[in-house]
C-alpha positions as CSV (number, residue, x, y, z in Angstrom):
1,M,34.9,27.8,-15.4
2,C,32.0,25.3,-15.8
3,L,29.2,23.9,-13.7
4,K,31.3,21.2,-12.0
5,N,33.3,23.9,-10.3
6,F,30.2,25.2,-8.7
7,F,28.5,21.9,-7.9
8,P,30.9,19.0,-8.1
9,S,28.0,16.6,-7.2
10,L,26.5,17.3,-10.7
11,R,29.4,15.2,-12.0
12,D,28.5,12.3,-9.7
13,K,26.5,9.4,-11.1
14,Y,23.4,10.2,-9.0
15,W,23.1,13.8,-10.0
16,M,23.8,13.3,-13.6
17,K,21.5,10.3,-13.9
18,I,18.2,11.8,-12.9
19,T,18.5,14.8,-15.3
20,K,19.7,12.6,-18.2
21,E,16.7,10.3,-17.7
22,W,14.4,13.3,-18.5
23,T,15.8,13.3,-22.1
24,H,15.6,9.5,-22.6
25,D,13.0,8.5,-25.2
26,T,12.3,5.2,-23.5
27,D,9.2,3.1,-24.2
28,F,7.6,1.2,-21.4
29,D,9.0,-2.2,-22.4
30,D,12.6,-0.8,-22.2
31,L,11.8,1.1,-19.0
32,F,11.1,-2.1,-17.1
33,Q,13.7,-4.2,-18.8
34,N,16.3,-1.7,-17.7
35,S,15.1,-1.5,-14.1
36,E,17.5,-2.5,-11.3
37,N,16.6,-3.6,-7.8
38,K,13.0,-2.4,-8.3
39,K,14.2,1.1,-9.2
40,I,12.7,2.5,-12.4
41,E,14.2,5.3,-14.4
42,L,12.3,8.6,-14.6
43,N,10.0,8.6,-17.6
44,Y,9.1,12.1,-18.7
45,L,5.8,11.0,-20.2
46,I,4.5,9.4,-17.0
47,V,6.0,12.2,-14.8
48,T,4.3,14.9,-16.9
49,N,0.9,13.0,-16.8
50,I,1.1,12.6,-13.0
51,L,1.9,16.3,-12.5
52,L,-0.7,17.6,-14.9
53,T,-3.4,15.3,-13.4
54,L,-2.4,16.7,-10.0
55,F,-2.7,20.3,-11.2
56,V,-6.1,19.8,-13.0
57,Y,-7.8,17.5,-10.4
58,N,-5.9,18.3,-7.1
59,D,-7.6,16.4,-4.3
60,K,-9.4,14.1,-6.8
61,F,-6.0,12.9,-8.2
62,K,-6.4,9.4,-7.0
63,R,-9.7,9.0,-8.6
64,E,-8.6,10.4,-12.0
65,I,-5.0,9.2,-12.4
66,Y,-5.9,5.7,-13.3
67,T,-8.2,6.8,-16.1
68,N,-5.2,8.4,-17.9
69,F,-4.4,6.4,-21.0
70,E,-0.6,6.7,-20.6
71,I,-0.7,5.7,-17.0
72,Q,-2.9,2.7,-17.8
73,K,-0.3,1.5,-20.4
74,Y,2.5,2.1,-17.9
75,M,0.7,0.1,-15.2
76,I,0.0,-2.8,-17.5
77,E,3.6,-3.1,-18.6
78,G,4.8,-2.8,-15.0
79,I,2.6,-5.5,-13.7
80,K,3.8,-7.8,-16.6
81,A,7.3,-7.1,-15.3
82,D,6.4,-8.3,-11.8
83,F,6.0,-4.9,-10.1
84,E,3.3,-4.4,-7.6
85,E,0.5,-2.2,-8.7
86,N,0.6,0.1,-5.7
87,E,4.4,0.7,-6.1
88,L,4.4,1.7,-9.8
89,L,3.1,5.2,-9.3
90,N,5.1,5.8,-6.2
91,L,8.3,5.0,-8.0
92,Q,7.7,7.8,-10.5
93,I,6.5,10.2,-7.8
94,N,9.9,9.6,-6.0
95,N,11.6,10.4,-9.3
96,I,9.6,13.7,-9.4
97,R,10.9,14.5,-6.0
98,E,14.5,13.7,-6.9
99,L,14.5,15.7,-10.1
100,F,12.9,18.7,-8.5
101,T,15.6,18.7,-5.7
102,V,18.4,18.5,-8.2
103,L,17.1,21.4,-10.3
104,T,16.8,23.6,-7.3
105,R,20.5,23.1,-6.6
106,Y,21.6,24.3,-10.0
107,P,23.4,27.7,-10.0
108,V,21.8,30.8,-11.3
109,S,22.9,32.0,-14.8
110,T,25.0,34.9,-13.4
111,M,27.2,32.3,-11.7
112,V,28.3,30.8,-15.1
113,P,30.7,33.4,-16.4
114,R,31.1,32.0,-19.9
115,L,27.4,32.3,-20.5
116,C,28.2,35.8,-21.7
117,K,24.7,36.5,-23.0
118,S,24.7,40.1,-24.0
119,G,20.9,40.5,-23.7
120,D,17.8,38.6,-22.7
121,I,17.7,34.8,-22.9
122,I,14.7,33.6,-24.9
123,V,13.3,30.0,-24.9
124,Y,10.3,28.5,-26.6
125,R,7.8,25.8,-25.7
126,G,5.3,24.0,-27.9
127,F,2.2,22.1,-26.7
128,R,0.6,19.1,-28.1
129,K,-3.1,18.2,-27.7
130,S,-2.3,16.3,-24.5
131,Y,-2.0,19.7,-22.8
132,N,-5.7,20.7,-23.5
133,L,-6.8,20.0,-19.9
134,F,-3.9,22.1,-18.7
135,F,-5.0,25.1,-20.7
136,D,-8.7,24.5,-19.8
137,K,-7.6,24.7,-16.2
138,L,-5.6,27.9,-16.7
139,Q,-8.5,29.4,-18.6
140,S,-10.9,28.6,-15.7
141,M,-8.4,30.4,-13.4
142,N,-8.3,33.5,-15.7
143,R,-4.5,33.0,-16.2
144,L,-4.4,33.2,-20.0
145,E,-4.5,37.0,-20.1
146,I,-1.9,39.7,-20.4
147,G,-0.6,40.8,-17.0
148,K,-1.5,37.5,-15.3
149,Y,1.0,35.1,-13.6
150,V,1.4,31.4,-14.1
151,T,3.3,29.1,-11.7
152,L,4.4,26.0,-13.6
153,P,2.9,22.9,-12.0
154,T,5.2,20.5,-13.9
155,F,8.7,20.4,-15.5
156,F,8.8,22.2,-18.8
157,S,11.3,21.4,-21.5
158,T,12.2,24.5,-23.5
159,S,14.4,25.2,-26.6
160,L,16.4,28.1,-27.7
161,L,15.1,27.3,-31.2
162,E,11.6,28.5,-32.1
163,D,11.6,26.0,-35.0
164,T,12.0,23.1,-32.6
165,A,9.1,24.3,-30.5
166,F,6.9,24.7,-33.6
167,R,7.5,21.0,-34.5
168,F,6.1,20.0,-31.1
169,T,3.1,22.3,-31.0
170,H,-0.6,21.8,-32.0
171,Q,-2.2,25.2,-31.5
172,I,-0.3,27.0,-28.7
173,L,3.3,28.2,-28.5
174,W,5.0,29.9,-25.6
175,K,7.8,32.4,-25.9
176,I,9.5,32.8,-22.6
177,I,11.9,35.7,-22.1
178,I,14.4,35.7,-19.2
179,P,15.1,39.4,-19.0
180,H,18.7,40.4,-18.3
181,K,17.6,42.1,-15.1
182,N,16.3,38.7,-13.8
183,R,19.3,36.6,-14.8
184,D,20.4,36.5,-11.1
185,K,17.2,34.6,-10.4
186,F,17.2,32.2,-13.3
187,K,18.6,28.7,-12.7
188,Y,21.0,27.6,-15.4
189,T,19.3,24.3,-16.0
190,N,21.0,23.5,-19.3
191,L,20.6,19.7,-19.6
192,Y,24.0,19.3,-21.2
193,H,25.7,20.1,-17.9
194,K,28.1,22.5,-19.5
195,D,28.2,26.3,-19.8
196,I,27.4,27.4,-23.3
197,N,28.1,30.8,-24.6
198,L,24.7,31.7,-26.0
199,D,26.1,34.5,-28.2
200,K,28.5,32.2,-30.0
201,V,26.8,28.7,-30.1
202,N,25.6,27.7,-33.6
203,L,22.0,26.9,-32.8
204,E,21.5,25.3,-36.1
205,D,24.0,22.6,-35.2
206,S,23.6,22.4,-31.5
207,E,20.2,22.1,-29.9
208,V,20.2,23.7,-26.4
209,E,17.5,22.7,-24.0
210,F,16.7,24.3,-20.6
211,L,14.4,22.4,-18.2
212,L,12.2,24.7,-16.1
213,N,11.4,23.5,-12.7
214,I,8.1,23.1,-10.9
215,G,7.3,26.5,-9.3
216,T,8.8,28.7,-12.0
217,V,6.7,31.9,-12.1
218,L,6.0,33.6,-15.4
219,K,4.1,36.7,-16.3
220,C,2.1,37.0,-19.6
221,V,3.2,40.2,-21.4
222,D,1.7,39.7,-24.9
223,I,-0.6,37.4,-26.9
224,Q,-0.4,37.1,-30.7
225,Y,-3.2,35.3,-32.5
226,N,-2.7,33.8,-35.9
227,Y,1.1,33.7,-35.5
228,E,2.4,31.9,-38.6
229,K,5.7,30.5,-39.4
230,T,7.3,28.2,-42.0
231,F,9.9,25.9,-40.4
232,P,12.0,22.9,-41.4
233,I,11.4,19.3,-40.3
234,P,14.7,17.4,-40.3
235,M,14.7,14.1,-42.3
236,F,17.0,11.2,-41.6
237,K,18.4,10.6,-45.1
238,S,17.1,13.5,-47.1
239,D,16.8,17.3,-47.1
240,P,14.4,18.9,-44.6
241,V,10.8,19.2,-45.4
242,Y,9.2,22.6,-44.8
243,C,5.9,23.0,-43.1
244,S,3.8,26.1,-42.3
245,K,1.7,26.4,-39.1
246,T,-0.5,29.0,-37.5
247,V,-0.7,29.1,-33.7
248,T,-1.5,31.4,-30.8
249,L,1.7,32.8,-29.3
250,Y,1.8,33.6,-25.7
251,V,4.8,35.7,-24.6
252,Y,5.9,35.4,-21.0
253,E,8.6,37.0,-18.9
254,F,10.4,34.9,-16.3
255,Q,9.9,36.3,-12.8
256,Y,11.5,34.0,-10.2
257,H,11.5,30.4,-8.9
258,K,8.9,30.0,-6.2
259,K,9.9,28.2,-3.0
260,I,8.1,24.8,-3.0
261,D,7.9,22.2,-0.3
262,I,7.8,19.3,-2.7
263,D,6.3,16.9,-0.1
264,K,3.4,19.2,0.5
265,F,3.1,19.8,-3.2
266,L,2.7,16.1,-3.9
267,K,0.6,15.2,-0.8
268,N,-2.6,14.4,-2.8
269,T,-0.6,11.8,-4.8
270,Y,-0.1,9.6,-1.7
């Protein structure tokens, strides 16, 4: 049994499209060239910058958002493509609303029988320098401590492969454990829209990505400083290159998905 048997709409164009757009590596030129009827695809870079700016600055969002370098580039390309300046941000905010709604309608992992994971599910998330303000904000809220809770203010791509997360991290790595006891609360947001047996899949050959929704609540259970690992960096036409990196590892346990009124959540963006 697979996801389409639980939620047939996930196989419809609309439902499939918005989650697939998250994985598109589309530059801004292509983004506007591929637009239809003034509808722009979700761009994960712009969406993330909008949500992180909202989290860091809250009611000062409108003052700060246009100082963001990525937003500035997006606006310039959009105006070149004959979009109105005041509609460009709203188009991506609407995409945020749509993606959030779709992810809330995914089934929990216990409703996917072939998942068959015998123990905990563990995913990893690496952070680039662009998340420095995010961590500064968490630090000011005293949330980067063992025993403290974090409610995700944005969508988080995570990987079952620690090596993949290491490739995308600068100094901080998150290890997120979905305990077996909490599996009935965890949305099975596998972006490939199919049920994968996590005990049998060859992770070296098949990257598996789970997208955590806005409002996912995590509890910090451990912090490991000077966490070092050597990992491969795949090369297109040659053998992998190995790299070593030392990071701070935060270990979190998934708790639940907080109920969010997305319109209220986004009110300061209007």
